[in-house]
KOLKOLKE-297647 format. One line per field, with one value per residue (C-alpha): y, z, x. Coordinates in steps of 0.25 Angstrom, whole numbers, plus 5000, padded with zeros to 4 digits. Layout:
north	(Y/...)
up	(Z/...)
east	(X/...)
END
This chain:
north	(4928/4940/4936/4937/4950/4956/4950/4958/4971/4970/4968/4980/4989/4985/4987/5000/5005/5001/5008/5021/5020/5018/5030/5039/5043/5045/5054/5062/5064/5069/5079/5085/5087/5097/5105/5116/5114/5121/5116/5100/5103/5110/5098/5085/5078/5088/5090/5102/5115/5117/5109/5114/5108/5116/5105/5096/5107/5108/5094/5091/5101/5098/5084/5085/5075/5073/5070/5062/5054/5050/5046/5037/5032/5029/5021/5013/5009/5004/4998/4990/4986/4980/4974/4967/4962/4957/4951/4944/4938/4933/4929/4921/4914/4911/4905/4895/4891/4881/4878/4882/4894/4900/4897/4904/4916/4918/4918/4928/4937/4935/4937/4950/4955/4954/4963/4977/4988/4997/4985/4986/5002/5006/4994/4997/5012/5009/5000/5009/5019/5009/5006/5021/5020/5028/5042/5035/5033/5021/5015/5017/5008/4997/4997/4996/4984/4977/4979/4975/4963/4953/4955/4956/4942/4936/4940/4936/4923/4918/4924/4917/4903/4905/4905/4892/4887/4880/4895/4896/4882/4886/4899/4892/4882/4893/4898/4909/4909/4911/4927/4927/4917/4926/4940/4934/4924/4925/4940/4944/4934/4941/4954/4953/4952/4962/4972/4970/4970/4983/4990/4986/4991/5004/5006/5003/5011/5023/5024/5021/5032/5025/5020/5032/5041/5031/5031/5045/5057/5066/5073/5072/5057/5056/5049/5054/5049/5054/5068/5069/5067/5080/5088/5083/5095/5094/5106/5108/5098/5103/5090/5094/5096/5082/5075/5081/5076/5062/5061/5064/5053/5044/5045/5036/5025/5025/5025/5014/5006/5008/5003/4990/4986/4974/4970/4971/4962/4952/4951/4949/4938/4931/4933/4928/4917/4910/4911)
up	(5149/5156/5147/5134/5139/5142/5128/5121/5129/5126/5111/5111/5118/5108/5096/5102/5104/5089/5085/5092/5087/5072/5073/5079/5067/5059/5071/5072/5057/5057/5067/5063/5049/5054/5061/5056/5056/5067/5075/5072/5076/5089/5094/5084/5093/5097/5090/5080/5085/5072/5060/5049/5036/5028/5028/5022/5011/5008/5008/4999/4989/4990/4988/4977/4985/4974/4963/4972/4977/4963/4960/4972/4969/4955/4959/4971/4962/4950/4959/4968/4956/4948/4961/4964/4950/4947/4961/4962/4949/4952/4966/4960/4950/4959/4969/4960/4952/4959/4956/4958/4948/4955/4968/4964/4958/4971/4979/4971/4972/4988/4989/4980/4993/5001/4992/4998/4988/4990/4985/4971/4972/4962/4952/4952/4950/4938/4931/4933/4926/4915/4913/4913/4924/4934/4937/4934/4943/4936/4934/4949/4950/4942/4952/4963/4957/4955/4969/4975/4969/4976/4990/4983/4976/4990/4995/4983/4982/4997/4996/4982/4990/4998/4985/4981/4968/4965/4962/4950/4945/4945/4938/4928/4925/4922/4911/4918/4914/4925/4923/4925/4937/4944/4942/4943/4954/4962/4962/4969/4980/4982/4986/5001/4997/4987/4996/5004/4993/4988/5001/5006/4991/4992/5006/4999/4986/4992/5003/4995/4994/4989/4976/4971/4974/4965/4954/4953/4948/4944/4956/4949/4951/4965/4975/4987/4996/4987/4986/5001/5000/4993/5005/5012/5008/5011/5020/5024/5028/5033/5041/5043/5028/5027/5037/5031/5017/5024/5031/5017/5010/5021/5021/5010/5014/5029/5024/5014/5025/5036/5027/5022/5033/5036/5021/5022/5034/5030/5016/5020/5030/5020/5008/5017/5025/5014/5006)
east	(4959/4966/4979/4970/4965/4978/4984/4972/4974/4989/4987/4976/4986/4997/4988/4984/4998/5002/4990/4994/5008/5003/4993/5001/5010/4997/4992/5004/5005/4990/4991/5003/4998/4988/4999/5009/5023/5027/5015/5020/5035/5029/5022/5021/5013/5002/4989/4989/4983/4976/4973/4982/4975/4984/4995/4985/4981/4997/4999/4988/4994/5008/5009/4998/4989/4978/4989/4998/4986/4982/4996/4996/4982/4985/4998/4991/4979/4988/4998/4987/4979/4991/4996/4982/4980/4994/4996/4982/4985/4999/4995/4983/4991/5002/4994/4986/4999/5007/5021/5035/5035/5022/5028/5042/5034/5026/5039/5046/5034/5035/5049/5049/5041/5053/5062/5063/5060/5072/5079/5072/5070/5081/5079/5065/5067/5076/5066/5055/5063/5067/5052/5047/5039/5045/5038/5025/5014/5009/5024/5024/5012/5017/5030/5020/5013/5027/5031/5017/5014/5022/5014/5002/5004/5008/4995/4987/4994/4990/4977/4973/4976/4964/4954/4949/4954/4939/4934/4945/4942/4927/4930/4937/4926/4917/4926/4936/4950/4960/4960/4945/4945/4955/4948/4934/4935/4949/4952/4939/4942/4955/4949/4954/4969/4967/4962/4974/4984/4977/4978/4992/4997/4990/4996/5010/5008/5002/5012/5024/5035/5048/5043/5036/5048/5056/5047/5039/5046/5034/5028/5015/5016/5019/5011/5006/5017/5028/5021/5022/5036/5037/5034/5047/5056/5071/5073/5056/5047/5033/5029/5015/5014/5019/5011/4999/5003/5006/4992/4985/4992/4991/4975/4971/4981/4975/4961/4962/4971/4961/4949/4956/4964/4956/4959/4973/4975/4965/4971/4986/4981/4973/4984/4996/4990/4983/4996)
END
């Protein structure tokens, strides 16, 4: 009994230490975003003597927050919508189709998850230029769909196996074709894993920097993260202003993750284990 309590206490202490380590950078970013440049360099860990909201006002203007947030939102929603629809259909079909060809196709999707992005970065850029999608927010969203379907198909493939085939057979006896069966019967049952995939891909697309840097050439099409990068000058860096911009860009991600985090853990566990 004492050993069990000691183990529980040790686990609690480790979790608390992990929470502190994870929260500390956020805490430092927030408190220093309210300081002047001189005050921040004088003491990075001290609390601000006065809240300087001017940093947030300047950041709002210089990163063109509303326009950049709109671009990030458009790219995220198109990318997530395409990933969910394409991956749900592919994962369902591959899961319900037995045979060597189906297994080979599924293996290719899973194997592509192991390919690092940096190894396909240059060919992807050249292909985007040849297809005239470089520099377009919609073209960037299409690229995200192509890069994101492999993980989503893996999760959908495992989750579909938990759905009884009798539901599809009953729908087909009622006159539904394959697409009607999927969208009316199967897809609503995929809601837990769909929410998980949507949140994970939103965090990925919203926070991504390298791919927008490679694909977007017009400042009016910049995402929030890419617009924040413009604050980094070669000879001058106002770190208080930069931290204020980073806090602004992080707020939507933190709120969405905090609200939906239970769906993420449940969906990943069910989609992976049942596969």
